[in-house]
C-alpha positions as CSV (number, residue, x, y, z in Angstrom):
1,M,-6.7,3.8,-21.9
2,A,-8.0,7.5,-22.1
3,E,-10.6,6.7,-19.9
4,F,-7.6,5.6,-17.2
5,I,-5.8,8.1,-17.7
6,Q,-8.4,10.6,-17.2
7,A,-9.6,9.1,-14.1
8,L,-5.8,9.0,-12.9
9,T,-5.6,12.6,-12.5
10,H,-8.6,12.8,-10.6
11,H,-9.0,9.7,-8.3
12,E,-6.0,9.6,-5.6
13,F,-6.4,5.6,-5.1
14,L,-5.2,5.3,-8.5
15,Q,-2.2,7.5,-8.4
16,N,-1.7,4.8,-5.0
17,A,-2.2,2.0,-6.7
18,L,0.4,3.0,-9.7
19,L,2.9,4.3,-7.3
20,A,2.8,1.0,-5.6
21,S,3.1,-0.9,-8.6
22,M,6.5,1.0,-9.1
23,L,7.7,0.6,-5.6
24,A,7.0,-3.3,-5.9
25,S,8.3,-3.7,-8.9
26,I,11.7,-2.2,-7.8
27,A,12.2,-5.0,-5.1
28,C,10.7,-7.5,-7.2
29,G,12.9,-7.0,-10.1
30,I,16.2,-7.4,-7.9
31,S,15.4,-10.5,-5.6
32,G,13.7,-12.0,-8.9
33,T,16.6,-12.1,-10.3
34,Y,18.3,-14.1,-8.2
35,V,15.2,-16.2,-7.5
36,V,15.7,-16.7,-11.5
37,V,19.2,-17.3,-11.9
38,K,19.7,-19.2,-8.9
39,R,16.5,-21.1,-9.9
40,I,14.7,-21.5,-6.4
41,G,11.2,-20.5,-7.4
42,Y,9.9,-23.2,-5.6
43,L,11.5,-22.4,-2.7
44,A,10.0,-18.9,-3.0
45,G,6.4,-20.3,-3.8
46,G,6.9,-22.1,-0.3
47,I,7.6,-18.8,1.7
48,S,4.8,-17.0,-0.3
49,H,2.3,-19.4,0.5
50,A,3.1,-19.6,4.1
51,V,3.0,-16.1,4.7
52,L,-0.9,-17.0,5.1
53,G,-0.2,-18.5,8.1
54,G,1.3,-15.0,9.8
55,V,-1.5,-13.6,8.4
56,G,-4.1,-15.4,9.8
57,A,-2.6,-15.3,13.2
58,A,-2.2,-11.8,13.2
59,V,-6.0,-11.3,12.5
60,F,-6.9,-13.5,14.6
61,F,-5.3,-12.2,17.5
62,G,-6.3,-8.1,16.8
63,Q,-3.0,-7.3,15.3
64,E,-1.6,-5.6,11.9
65,P,-1.7,-8.6,9.2
66,T,1.2,-6.7,7.7
67,W,3.6,-7.3,10.5
68,G,2.4,-11.1,10.7
69,A,3.1,-11.3,7.4
70,L,6.7,-10.0,7.9
71,L,7.3,-12.5,10.6
72,A,6.1,-15.5,9.2
73,A,8.4,-14.6,6.0
74,A,11.4,-14.2,8.1
75,V,10.5,-17.2,9.8
76,T,9.5,-19.3,6.8
77,A,12.5,-18.1,4.9
78,L,14.7,-19.5,7.6
79,L,13.1,-22.9,7.7
80,V,13.6,-22.8,3.8
81,G,16.8,-22.2,4.2
82,W,17.6,-24.9,6.7
83,I,16.0,-27.6,4.6
84,H,17.4,-26.5,1.2
85,L,21.5,-26.5,2.9
86,R,20.6,-29.8,5.5
87,A,18.0,-31.8,4.2
88,R,18.1,-31.8,0.3
89,Q,17.1,-35.5,0.2
90,N,13.9,-34.6,1.2
91,E,13.8,-31.0,0.2
92,D,10.8,-31.3,-2.2
93,T,8.5,-32.9,0.5
94,L,9.6,-30.9,3.5
95,I,8.9,-27.2,1.5
96,S,5.4,-28.7,0.4
97,A,4.8,-29.5,3.6
98,V,5.7,-25.8,4.7
99,W,3.5,-24.6,1.9
100,A,0.2,-26.5,2.7
101,V,0.7,-26.2,6.4
102,G,1.2,-22.4,6.5
103,M,-1.4,-21.9,3.9
104,A,-4.0,-24.5,6.2
105,A,-3.1,-22.8,9.3
106,G,-4.1,-19.1,7.6
107,I,-7.2,-20.2,6.6
108,L,-8.2,-21.6,9.5
109,L,-7.5,-19.0,12.1
110,I,-9.2,-16.5,9.5
111,S,-11.8,-18.5,9.4
112,Q,-12.4,-18.5,13.5
113,T,-11.6,-14.8,13.5
114,K,-14.6,-12.5,14.8
115,G,-15.6,-10.0,11.9
116,Y,-14.1,-11.6,9.0
117,G,-14.5,-9.7,6.3
118,V,-13.8,-9.9,2.3
119,D,-11.1,-7.3,2.5
120,L,-9.1,-10.4,4.1
121,M,-9.1,-12.2,0.9
122,S,-6.9,-9.2,-0.8
123,Y,-4.0,-10.8,1.0
124,L,-4.6,-14.2,-1.4
125,F,-5.3,-12.7,-4.6
126,G,-4.4,-8.8,-4.2
127,N,-5.9,-5.5,-4.3
128,I,-3.6,-2.9,-5.3
129,L,-6.3,-0.1,-5.0
130,M,-6.7,-0.3,-1.6
131,V,-3.2,0.5,-0.8
132,S,-3.2,3.4,1.4
133,R,-0.1,6.3,2.0
134,R,1.0,4.7,4.9
135,E,1.5,1.5,3.5
136,L,3.3,3.4,0.0
137,Y,5.4,4.5,3.2
138,F,6.7,1.2,3.8
139,M,7.3,-0.2,1.0
140,G,9.7,2.5,0.0
141,V,11.4,1.8,3.1
142,A,11.4,-1.9,2.2
143,D,12.8,-0.8,-1.1
144,I,15.4,1.1,0.2
145,G,16.5,-1.6,2.2
146,V,16.7,-4.3,-0.4
147,V,18.6,-2.4,-2.5
148,A,21.2,-1.2,0.4
149,L,21.6,-4.9,1.1
150,V,22.4,-5.9,-2.5
151,Y,24.7,-2.8,-2.9
152,V,26.6,-4.1,0.3
153,L,26.3,-7.9,-0.1
154,H,26.8,-7.7,-4.3
155,R,29.9,-10.0,-4.2
156,P,28.9,-12.5,-2.0
157,F,25.5,-12.5,-3.3
158,L,26.9,-13.4,-6.8
159,A,29.4,-15.7,-6.0
160,V,26.8,-17.9,-3.7
161,T,24.4,-17.4,-6.9
162,F,26.5,-18.9,-9.3
163,D,28.9,-21.6,-7.9
164,E,28.1,-21.9,-4.2
165,E,31.4,-24.9,-3.7
166,H,33.5,-22.1,-5.6
167,A,32.6,-19.6,-3.1
168,R,32.8,-21.9,0.0
169,I,36.2,-22.7,-0.8
170,R,37.2,-19.0,-1.5
171,G,36.1,-18.1,2.2
172,V,32.4,-17.0,1.8
173,P,30.3,-17.9,4.8
174,V,28.3,-19.4,1.9
175,E,25.2,-20.4,4.3
176,L,24.7,-17.2,6.0
177,V,25.1,-15.5,2.9
178,Y,22.2,-17.6,1.7
179,M,19.8,-17.2,4.5
180,V,20.3,-13.2,3.9
181,L,19.0,-13.9,0.1
182,L,16.3,-15.7,1.2
183,M,14.9,-13.3,3.7
184,M,15.2,-10.5,0.9
185,V,12.9,-12.7,-1.1
186,A,10.7,-13.1,1.8
187,L,10.8,-9.1,2.4
188,T,9.8,-9.0,-1.6
189,V,6.9,-11.5,-1.2
190,V,5.4,-9.3,1.8
191,L,6.0,-6.1,-0.5
192,L,3.6,-8.0,-3.4
193,I,1.1,-9.3,-1.7
194,Q,-1.0,-6.2,-1.8
195,V,-0.3,-6.0,-5.7
196,V,-1.2,-9.6,-7.0
197,G,-1.7,-11.6,-3.5
198,L,-0.2,-14.7,-2.6
199,I,-1.6,-17.1,-5.1
200,L,-0.1,-15.1,-7.8
201,V,3.3,-13.4,-6.0
202,I,5.5,-16.1,-7.6
203,A,4.4,-15.0,-11.2
204,L,5.8,-11.5,-10.7
205,L,8.2,-12.2,-9.0
206,A,9.9,-14.6,-11.8
207,L,8.4,-13.7,-15.3
208,P,10.2,-9.9,-15.5
209,A,13.6,-11.3,-14.5
210,A,12.9,-14.2,-16.8
211,I,12.3,-12.1,-20.1
212,A,15.2,-9.9,-18.5
213,S,17.5,-12.7,-18.7
214,Q,16.6,-13.5,-21.9
215,Y,17.9,-10.2,-23.4
216,A,20.8,-9.2,-20.7
217,G,24.2,-10.9,-20.1
218,S,24.8,-9.0,-16.8
219,L,23.2,-9.6,-13.6
220,N,23.0,-5.6,-12.9
221,R,21.4,-5.2,-16.4
222,I,19.1,-8.4,-15.8
223,M,18.1,-6.5,-12.3
224,G,17.7,-3.0,-14.1
225,L,15.6,-4.2,-17.2
226,A,13.3,-6.5,-14.5
227,V,12.5,-3.5,-12.9
228,V,11.3,-1.7,-16.0
229,L,9.1,-4.8,-17.1
230,G,7.7,-5.1,-13.7
231,W,6.5,-1.8,-13.4
232,L,5.8,-1.8,-17.4
233,F,3.2,-5.3,-16.7
234,S,2.0,-4.0,-13.5
235,A,0.9,-0.3,-14.8
236,G,-0.6,-2.0,-17.9
237,G,-2.7,-4.2,-16.1
238,L,-4.1,-1.5,-13.7
239,A,-5.1,0.3,-17.0
240,L,-6.6,-2.7,-18.8
241,S,-8.6,-3.7,-15.8
242,F,-9.8,-0.3,-14.9
243,G,-12.2,0.0,-17.9
244,P,-14.0,-3.6,-17.6
245,D,-13.5,-3.6,-14.2
246,L,-11.7,-6.8,-14.2
247,P,-9.4,-8.1,-11.0
248,V,-6.9,-6.6,-11.0
249,G,-3.7,-8.4,-9.8
250,A,-4.9,-11.3,-12.2
251,T,-4.7,-9.1,-15.1
252,I,-1.2,-8.0,-14.0
253,V,0.1,-11.6,-14.0
254,M,-2.0,-12.3,-17.2
255,V,-0.2,-9.0,-19.0
256,A,3.1,-10.7,-17.6
257,G,2.4,-14.1,-19.1
258,L,1.6,-13.0,-22.2
259,G,4.6,-10.8,-22.2
260,Y,7.0,-14.0,-21.5
261,L,5.4,-16.1,-24.0
262,L,5.9,-13.2,-26.7
263,S,9.2,-12.5,-25.7
264,T,10.3,-16.7,-25.6
265,A,8.9,-16.8,-28.8
266,L,10.9,-14.1,-30.0
267,S,14.0,-15.2,-28.4
268,S,13.7,-19.1,-29.8
269,A,13.1,-17.6,-33.7
270,R,16.0,-15.1,-33.0
271,R,18.4,-18.0,-32.1
272,R,17.2,-20.0,-35.3
273,R,18.1,-17.2,-37.5
274,S,21.5,-16.4,-35.7
């Protein structure tokens, strides 16, 4: 740990990585709370894995991969939302198809791209150590967008998250609000690509919020605690991976997973005592 702290004072890439983990945790804690409370982790998984198709298309046509990821995330969120609202009988099958086809398309396009390099694998497994200042600005703007969206639509989001039917009776445009919610989750997925990659994104999106929900009673408190936990897991994983030179994204998720297991055990023990 001392070695990491010393290196942090001298290396800009570590400072950028630590700041990126904090920025990602803000959107992750907020969006992840809705994912956990509404139990739409599978939908979020379909969105995250289909994003690889957008990354592959952007790289194939010589464009910025982040913009391809954003476009693919938005389109997939709308498609997954439509499937959930209109085709519930075949929901699992259709979302699995979107998941698989998106990843397959991305792999095929990347394989056919001239000059394909190993750095593109960071979109699969994350490479927080390569985050640039430009990407940090993008993450900051995206965080502001997520916070502003939740502030403006807090009550509709709350109604749709806990009881869609009651919200519909009260005149809330459930389908529109649900689509906006999924679009916010899609934006968060794109933010987390640089931190842990597409393969591990769901863990960091869900685990901090799942832990927070065991201790906090309100949605706002769950969000706040999830943001703090997400940053602690990210910073802790970054520090632990530095000395032994471990993959950062995988280390972050392992820390979050161990935190979840420990929290669940403590929570179960506390319930038994009470």
